[in-house]
Backbone as a chain_set.jsonl record, in Angstrom:
{"seq": "XXXXXXXXXXXXXXXXXXXXXXXXXXXXXXXXXXXXXXXXXXXXXXXXXXXXXXXXXXXXXXXXXXXXXXXXXXXXXXXXXXXXXXXXXXXXXXXXXXXXXXXXXXXXXXXXXXXXX", "coords": {"N": [[-10.109, 61.522, 8.163], [-13.335, 62.45, 8.945], [-16.156, 62.441, 11.016], [-19.629, 62.928, 10.75], [-22.911, 63.67, 11.932], [-25.831, 63.171, 10.321], [-29.215, 63.444, 9.829], [-29.652, 61.523, 11.825], [-27.785, 59.594, 11.208], [-24.479, 58.383, 10.985], [-21.962, 59.716, 9.082], [-19.084, 59.457, 7.039], [-16.711, 61.86, 6.195], [-14.47, 62.564, 3.767], [-11.395, 64.216, 3.344], [-9.903, 65.81, 0.743], [-6.656, 65.926, -0.844], [-6.366, 68.302, -2.176], [-8.139, 69.98, -0.777], [-6.879, 70.103, 1.704], [-4.43, 71.236, 0.944], [-5.317, 73.736, 0.104], [-5.877, 74.993, 2.496], [-3.305, 75.052, 3.62], [-2.157, 76.814, 1.877], [-3.063, 79.312, 2.604], [-2.561, 79.795, 5.276], [0.052, 80.218, 7.695], [2.715, 77.863, 8.066], [3.796, 77.449, 10.611], [1.734, 78.201, 12.312], [-0.31, 76.379, 11.636], [0.881, 73.972, 12.414], [0.495, 73.81, 15.138], [-2.064, 72.951, 15.501], [-4.186, 70.22, 16.102], [-4.092, 67.19, 14.178], [-6.577, 65.983, 13.336], [-8.398, 68.05, 13.802], [-7.317, 69.965, 12.145], [-7.785, 68.779, 9.686], [-10.607, 68.796, 9.64], [-11.041, 71.561, 9.647], [-9.871, 72.222, 7.213], [-11.706, 71.002, 5.496], [-14.031, 72.519, 6.109], [-13.136, 75.057, 5.305], [-12.776, 74.68, 2.563], [-15.353, 74.193, 1.758], [-16.798, 76.403, 2.366], [-18.653, 78.168, 1.173], [-21.971, 78.3, 1.413], [-22.014, 76.178, 3.191], [-23.343, 73.809, 5.424], [-22.305, 72.879, 7.717], [-21.061, 72.792, 11.059], [-18.354, 73.399, 13.187], [-17.234, 71.878, 16.099], [-15.398, 72.314, 18.948], [-13.052, 72.37, 21.694], [-10.573, 73.302, 21.617], [-8.41, 75.915, 21.822], [-6.659, 77.068, 19.894], [-7.577, 75.963, 17.492], [-10.127, 77.082, 17.42], [-9.443, 79.76, 17.231], [-8.323, 79.663, 14.704], [-10.598, 79.285, 13.137], [-11.729, 81.826, 13.385], [-9.757, 83.39, 12.123], [-10.019, 82.506, 9.515], [-12.573, 83.269, 8.985], [-14.679, 81.538, 9.472], [-17.469, 79.586, 10.759], [-18.4, 78.186, 13.912], [-19.178, 76.152, 16.796], [-19.629, 76.076, 20.289], [-19.112, 73.432, 22.709], [-20.826, 73.641, 24.862], [-22.929, 75.199, 23.786], [-23.775, 73.479, 21.73], [-24.727, 71.264, 23.196], [-26.841, 72.525, 24.511], [-28.498, 73.178, 22.32], [-29.187, 70.633, 21.503], [-30.681, 69.946, 23.573], [-29.604, 68.612, 25.756], [-28.806, 68.148, 28.937], [-25.961, 69.096, 30.656], [-23.363, 69.222, 32.961], [-20.871, 71.231, 32.668], [-17.756, 71.139, 33.724], [-15.39, 72.115, 32.879], [-14.191, 75.115, 31.728], [-13.285, 75.332, 29.212], [-15.015, 74.562, 27.266], [-17.021, 76.39, 27.044], [-19.444, 78.743, 25.787], [-18.708, 81.411, 25.982], [-15.852, 81.373, 26.053], [-15.372, 80.255, 23.551], [-16.368, 82.245, 21.805], [-14.641, 84.324, 22.529], [-12.142, 83.351, 21.616], [-12.664, 83.123, 18.865], [-12.926, 85.821, 18.268], [-10.324, 86.709, 18.87], [-8.954, 85.417, 16.831], [-9.961, 86.791, 14.601], [-8.825, 89.261, 15.094], [-6.138, 88.693, 14.815], [-5.576, 88.022, 12.221], [-3.69, 88.981, 10.357], [-1.3, 87.979, 11.371], [-1.167, 85.271, 10.889], [-1.879, 84.547, 8.325], [-0.743, 83.842, 5.036]], "CA": [[-11.479, 61.1, 8.208], [-14.172, 63.159, 9.898], [-17.485, 61.865, 11.093], [-20.702, 63.871, 11.027], [-24.223, 63.056, 12.104], [-26.855, 63.765, 9.463], [-30.455, 62.669, 9.873], [-29.42, 60.445, 12.776], [-26.849, 58.625, 10.649], [-23.096, 58.846, 11.014], [-21.36, 59.655, 7.764], [-17.669, 59.804, 6.971], [-16.354, 62.876, 5.202], [-13.049, 62.497, 3.432], [-10.805, 65.482, 2.939], [-8.965, 65.572, -0.352], [-5.359, 66.601, -0.775], [-6.6, 69.674, -2.645], [-8.749, 70.731, 0.328], [-5.836, 70.303, 2.706], [-3.467, 72.179, 0.376], [-5.939, 75.068, 0.077], [-5.676, 75.556, 3.831], [-1.874, 75.32, 3.768], [-1.791, 77.944, 1.022], [-3.483, 80.595, 3.166], [-2.093, 79.959, 6.65], [1.466, 79.915, 7.884], [2.995, 76.495, 8.515], [4.024, 77.432, 12.061], [0.426, 78.269, 12.963], [-1.008, 75.114, 11.394], [1.538, 72.886, 13.15], [-0.022, 73.767, 16.503], [-3.432, 72.438, 15.506], [-4.286, 68.767, 16.026], [-4.304, 66.698, 12.813], [-7.997, 65.794, 13.056], [-9.032, 69.367, 13.733], [-6.798, 70.598, 10.93], [-8.507, 68.165, 8.569], [-11.975, 69.319, 9.674], [-10.981, 72.969, 9.255], [-9.62, 72.219, 5.759], [-12.995, 70.703, 4.862], [-14.894, 73.694, 6.261], [-12.599, 76.148, 4.49], [-13.005, 74.367, 1.153], [-16.791, 74.148, 1.466], [-17.364, 77.512, 3.139], [-19.79, 78.789, 0.505], [-23.206, 77.541, 1.565], [-21.812, 74.991, 4.01], [-24.285, 73.634, 6.522], [-21.575, 72.208, 8.782], [-20.486, 73.58, 12.136], [-17.222, 72.748, 13.833], [-17.334, 71.948, 17.548], [-14.133, 71.968, 19.592], [-12.655, 73.158, 22.851], [-9.177, 73.66, 21.387], [-8.35, 77.369, 21.614], [-5.981, 77.393, 18.639], [-8.479, 75.602, 16.401], [-11.189, 78.094, 17.401], [-8.815, 80.972, 16.695], [-8.173, 79.419, 13.275], [-11.904, 79.568, 12.534], [-11.853, 83.286, 13.308], [-8.823, 83.883, 11.107], [-10.545, 82.153, 8.197], [-13.938, 83.76, 8.837], [-15.58, 80.384, 9.487], [-18.34, 79.462, 11.923], [-18.266, 77.013, 14.753], [-20.098, 76.121, 17.923], [-19.019, 75.53, 21.506], [-19.77, 72.227, 23.208], [-21.93, 74.104, 25.699], [-24.017, 75.609, 22.904], [-24.261, 72.285, 21.051], [-25.539, 70.496, 24.142], [-28.081, 73.274, 24.724], [-29.333, 73.016, 21.126], [-29.672, 69.258, 21.486], [-31.452, 69.804, 24.806], [-28.921, 67.65, 26.608], [-28.28, 68.827, 30.119], [-24.635, 68.623, 31.049], [-22.638, 70.107, 33.855], [-19.525, 71.371, 32.118], [-16.831, 71.606, 34.745], [-14.267, 72.78, 32.233], [-14.572, 76.329, 31.016], [-12.769, 75.276, 27.838], [-16.103, 74.239, 26.345], [-18.082, 77.378, 27.201], [-19.751, 79.636, 24.677], [-17.933, 82.647, 26.173], [-14.472, 81.15, 25.617], [-15.411, 80.037, 22.107], [-16.513, 83.562, 21.168], [-13.414, 85.079, 22.799], [-11.088, 82.862, 20.73], [-13.025, 83.541, 17.5], [-12.593, 87.238, 18.185], [-8.859, 86.817, 18.796], [-8.579, 85.015, 15.481], [-10.268, 87.903, 13.702], [-7.872, 90.327, 15.365], [-4.774, 88.272, 14.487], [-5.533, 87.517, 10.844], [-2.44, 89.383, 9.704], [-0.176, 87.217, 11.905], [-1.176, 83.855, 10.55], [-2.145, 84.324, 6.908], [0.406, 84.026, 4.133]], "C": [[-12.189, 61.901, 9.287], [-15.551, 62.545, 9.848], [-18.479, 62.96, 11.423], [-21.995, 63.096, 11.18], [-25.207, 63.843, 11.259], [-28.075, 62.864, 9.5], [-30.294, 61.394, 10.696], [-28.591, 59.295, 12.203], [-25.458, 59.221, 10.733], [-22.513, 58.646, 9.628], [-19.898, 60.082, 7.849], [-17.464, 60.846, 5.873], [-14.854, 62.779, 4.986], [-12.58, 63.858, 2.952], [-9.744, 65.182, 1.882], [-7.655, 66.324, -0.118], [-5.523, 68.057, -1.199], [-7.196, 70.542, -1.543], [-7.694, 71.073, 1.382], [-4.816, 71.331, 2.216], [-4.015, 73.594, 0.339], [-5.746, 75.76, 1.421], [-4.211, 75.924, 4.046], [-1.426, 76.514, 2.936], [-2.173, 79.292, 1.608], [-2.989, 80.837, 4.589], [-0.622, 79.59, 6.767], [1.644, 78.505, 8.448], [3.149, 76.441, 10.034], [2.704, 77.496, 12.828], [-0.306, 76.935, 12.83], [-0.424, 73.956, 12.19], [1.005, 72.739, 14.574], [-1.415, 73.185, 16.62], [-3.405, 70.927, 15.301], [-4.645, 68.325, 14.603], [-5.78, 66.558, 12.446], [-8.738, 67.112, 12.934], [-8.571, 70.118, 12.492], [-7.549, 70.081, 9.695], [-9.946, 68.694, 8.499], [-12.012, 70.777, 9.223], [-10.715, 73.08, 7.756], [-10.906, 71.942, 5.004], [-13.911, 71.918, 4.93], [-14.438, 74.847, 5.376], [-12.904, 75.919, 3.007], [-14.476, 74.386, 0.776], [-17.517, 75.33, 2.102], [-18.549, 78.191, 2.482], [-21.001, 77.882, 0.629], [-23.079, 76.285, 2.411], [-22.801, 74.966, 5.169], [-23.621, 72.982, 7.723], [-21.077, 73.211, 9.807], [-19.417, 72.748, 12.812], [-17.35, 72.948, 15.33], [-16.022, 71.461, 18.142], [-13.942, 72.822, 20.833], [-11.215, 73.627, 22.723], [-9.087, 75.137, 20.996], [-7.711, 77.748, 20.278], [-6.865, 77.072, 17.433], [-9.618, 76.618, 16.287], [-10.653, 79.397, 16.82], [-8.661, 80.856, 15.181], [-9.489, 79.688, 12.54], [-12.084, 81.069, 12.353], [-10.973, 83.879, 12.23], [-9.39, 83.664, 9.71], [-11.965, 82.652, 7.961], [-14.967, 82.64, 8.784], [-16.408, 80.368, 10.767], [-18.059, 78.175, 12.677], [-19.245, 77.112, 15.893], [-19.366, 75.522, 19.118], [-19.775, 74.269, 21.926], [-20.967, 72.604, 24.072], [-23.145, 74.445, 24.838], [-24.624, 74.407, 22.169], [-25.167, 71.46, 21.964], [-26.863, 71.19, 24.437], [-29.032, 73.102, 23.538], [-29.941, 71.62, 21.042], [-30.537, 68.945, 22.706], [-30.923, 68.674, 25.688], [-28.33, 68.426, 27.775], [-26.932, 68.238, 30.495], [-23.992, 69.678, 31.93], [-21.2, 70.175, 33.353], [-18.604, 71.976, 33.169], [-15.666, 72.376, 34.136], [-14.753, 73.991, 31.45], [-14.102, 76.319, 29.567], [-13.861, 74.989, 26.825], [-17.237, 75.255, 26.406], [-18.247, 78.237, 25.951], [-18.892, 80.906, 24.768], [-16.493, 82.484, 25.692], [-14.414, 80.969, 24.101], [-15.469, 81.38, 21.377], [-15.27, 84.424, 21.366], [-12.303, 84.663, 21.828], [-11.394, 83.18, 19.265], [-12.629, 84.997, 17.285], [-11.09, 87.456, 18.088], [-8.361, 86.448, 17.411], [-8.822, 86.126, 14.484], [-9.266, 89.041, 13.864], [-6.458, 89.987, 14.911], [-4.625, 87.737, 13.064], [-4.178, 87.789, 10.2], [-1.224, 88.573, 10.189], [-0.056, 85.823, 11.317], [-1.466, 83.553, 9.081], [-0.892, 84.588, 6.103], [0.212, 85.235, 3.263]], "O": [[-11.698, 62.016, 10.41], [-16.051, 62.177, 8.785], [-18.217, 63.817, 12.267], [-22.153, 62.007, 10.629], [-25.393, 65.043, 11.463], [-27.982, 61.666, 9.236], [-30.75, 60.322, 10.298], [-28.691, 58.159, 12.665], [-25.281, 60.428, 10.57], [-22.563, 57.549, 9.07], [-19.535, 60.958, 8.634], [-17.985, 60.714, 4.765], [-14.071, 62.901, 5.927], [-13.296, 64.559, 2.236], [-8.817, 64.404, 2.108], [-7.579, 67.236, 0.705], [-4.883, 68.944, -0.634], [-6.812, 71.701, -1.384], [-7.638, 72.197, 1.881], [-4.387, 72.196, 2.98], [-3.266, 74.553, 0.521], [-5.485, 76.962, 1.48], [-3.909, 76.986, 4.59], [-0.426, 77.155, 3.257], [-1.664, 80.321, 1.162], [-2.999, 81.975, 5.058], [-0.12, 78.748, 6.023], [0.81, 78.024, 9.216], [2.686, 75.496, 10.672], [2.585, 76.893, 13.894], [-0.858, 76.425, 13.805], [-1.155, 73.052, 12.596], [1.063, 71.652, 15.148], [-1.897, 72.949, 17.728], [-2.691, 70.419, 14.436], [-5.405, 69.001, 13.91], [-6.188, 66.97, 11.36], [-9.6, 67.274, 12.07], [-9.356, 70.828, 11.863], [-7.895, 70.843, 8.792], [-10.441, 69.002, 7.415], [-12.919, 71.179, 8.494], [-11.282, 73.951, 7.097], [-11.174, 72.574, 3.983], [-14.504, 72.306, 3.923], [-15.26, 75.533, 4.768], [-13.249, 76.855, 2.286], [-14.817, 74.573, -0.392], [-18.721, 75.26, 2.348], [-19.389, 78.749, 3.188], [-21.048, 76.814, 0.018], [-23.948, 75.414, 2.357], [-23.055, 75.986, 5.809], [-24.309, 72.571, 8.657], [-20.716, 74.338, 9.467], [-19.566, 71.539, 12.984], [-17.555, 74.072, 15.788], [-15.585, 70.341, 17.878], [-14.586, 73.858, 21.001], [-10.693, 74.281, 23.625], [-9.622, 75.552, 19.967], [-8.186, 78.663, 19.605], [-6.894, 77.831, 16.464], [-10.026, 76.971, 15.181], [-11.32, 80.054, 16.022], [-8.845, 81.836, 14.458], [-9.489, 80.254, 11.447], [-12.535, 81.529, 11.304], [-11.399, 84.775, 11.501], [-9.262, 84.518, 8.833], [-12.509, 82.484, 6.87], [-16.003, 82.771, 8.132], [-16.084, 81.053, 11.736], [-17.541, 77.207, 12.121], [-20.05, 78.041, 15.956], [-18.584, 74.583, 18.976], [-20.929, 74.066, 21.547], [-22.008, 71.95, 24.012], [-24.261, 74.02, 25.137], [-25.841, 74.327, 22.005], [-26.239, 71.016, 21.554], [-27.891, 70.532, 24.597], [-30.232, 72.903, 23.726], [-31.064, 71.447, 20.57], [-31.055, 67.838, 22.854], [-31.68, 67.901, 26.276], [-27.448, 69.265, 27.593], [-26.789, 67.023, 30.634], [-24.079, 70.875, 31.66], [-20.408, 69.265, 33.598], [-18.67, 73.17, 33.461], [-15.033, 73.192, 34.806], [-15.636, 73.876, 30.601], [-14.473, 77.193, 28.783], [-13.642, 75.161, 25.626], [-18.314, 75.001, 25.867], [-17.313, 78.424, 25.173], [-18.41, 81.41, 23.753], [-15.97, 83.357, 24.999], [-13.504, 81.478, 23.448], [-14.705, 81.618, 20.441], [-14.886, 85.174, 20.468], [-11.604, 85.515, 21.281], [-10.477, 83.477, 18.499], [-12.068, 85.355, 16.249], [-10.632, 88.294, 17.311], [-7.455, 87.088, 16.878], [-7.987, 86.38, 13.616], [-8.903, 89.702, 12.891], [-5.659, 90.887, 14.65], [-3.639, 87.068, 12.752], [-3.596, 86.906, 9.568], [-0.222, 88.493, 9.479], [1.037, 85.26, 11.256], [-1.31, 82.412, 8.645], [-0.084, 85.45, 6.447], [1.073, 85.549, 2.441]]}, "num_chains": 1, "name": "protein.A"}
């Protein structure tokens, strides 16, 4: 189960077995095992709806961000999300910075051959 905010309402998005299997069919099992279950589910949804998808994935997990890069998907850092929402926040952890997010996306693009089946 993944929750998204649309028009100031929280909606649940369910990920089907087919969506999850589509992700497992393109990435190695050893790579996927390192990604948190909830993030894996969100990435499966994004991968299955990548054509014309209006969703962005926000995380600070380096492996999940790298996965986005491998799959050619888009995401957003927490820092960038808070800026877009005009919410001032002092992020003490660099794990949520735009710079780290972009660095991990780039690594994913460079390592595609390591993690795809």
